[in-house]
N, C-alpha and C positions, 0 to 999 in steps of 0.2 A: 930541288926543287920542297922547300919544305912541304910538312901540310900546313901550320897554321898561316889563315890568308897575313897579307901584309898588309897593317892599318896605313900607315902612312905617321909621318911627324906632323906637329904639328907646329907652326912657323908663321915670323910675323907675316907676312900676305896670305896665310891659310894653315890652309893640310900639301904637305910633300910630299911626293916615292908611292906606296903600297900600292898590291894586285890589283889590274885593269878589272872590267866588268866578269872580263870570262875568265882571270883569274881564282876571283870569288868564287865563279860559281861553279868553275869546278871542283874546287876546294868544302862545298858546301855539298856537294853531293858525297857519300859514304861509300863510296867504294868499297876500301874492304871488306862493309861490314854487309852489301849488299852482296859481291862473292864470297863472300864465307856462308850467307842466307845459302842462292843457288845453290856453290857446293850441298853442300851438308840438304839441302831442299832431293839433291838429283841421288841422293844413295838411296831413300830410302823407295824399298820398293813400289810396285801404281798399286803390284799387287795384296801388298800390303794394309790390315785391315782397318786398323789401326791407324793408316792413311795422314785423317784431316789432321789427325790429333797431336800426333809425331809436330806433320807442320806449323800445327800452333805453337808449339813447344822451343820448335825451335824458333824462330818468328820471337819470341818473346824472350828465351834469352838474346837472342840478337840486337834486340831496343832494349834490352841493359843493356849489355857489353855496346852499345852507342855509346852515349859517353862516355861510360868509365873509358873508351880505344882515345878517345877525339879530345879528354882532358888531358892526359898523359904528350898524347905528338903534338896536342897543339900547344905548350908545357914554349920557352925556348931560353936556355939562359936563368933567369935569374924570374921570365916575367911566368905569372902561372898561366892556367888554361884559358884561351879564346873565346868568352864564356856564351855571344854573340852565335859563333860560328859552332859550338857544342851544338845549342840549343837548336839552331838552325836545321844541324844534320841529321839530330834526331828527330826535328817534323821530317824532313825528309824519309827517311830511311823504313817507313812503312806505303808511306806515296809508290815508294820505289816500288816496294812487295804489289803492292796492289795491281799496278801497270805491270807488274809479270808475268801476276796473275798466277793461279791457277796453288791457293795454299788458303788459311783462313779468309780472309779477303777478296777472295775472290768474287766477279759478280755473273750476273747471269749467264752465258753464251747471250749473244750479240748487245751486249749492255759492254764490251771490254772497252770498248772507244772509248768511252769515258773514264778508265783509271790514264791515257790516252792524252785526253786531256787535260787531265788533274795536274798531271806529271808536267805535262809540257808547260803551264801556268802558274804554279807552284816554280819551278825550275827558275823562270823567267824572271816570275815578283824575285827570289833571293837574294839570286845575280845584283841585284841593286840595292840591297843592302850595304852601306858598310861600314865594316865597326868602327866605333867611334878608333879616332886617332891616338896617338898612343907619345906620353912628353919623353923629353927627351932628354 
């Protein structure tokens, strides 16, 4: 399975093929970048006095890397990047970081459930978004 969402092909009867809801849902999640963020965050010692600053730097570096990584990995043959996927995955990254907690955008204790709710709704809605069909 490639990283690029299969958008389907235009035909006389409409659009044929393409990833279903769950396929799109999985590919809109920037899992590799979220994993990079979690791994690098885990290396910073809890006793580090500048921990929050370092976590913010890690966040911003990962956020900048997200569209670059996805622009490269969603290229397929002569097709350029799938910009809908690149954009939505880039928006999804900070939502995932918020849901993970303890970082630049951590919510106060007792309010962490809000991040989980935002993650659930954003993920659900993004899965409904279909990239435009490709011409063949």
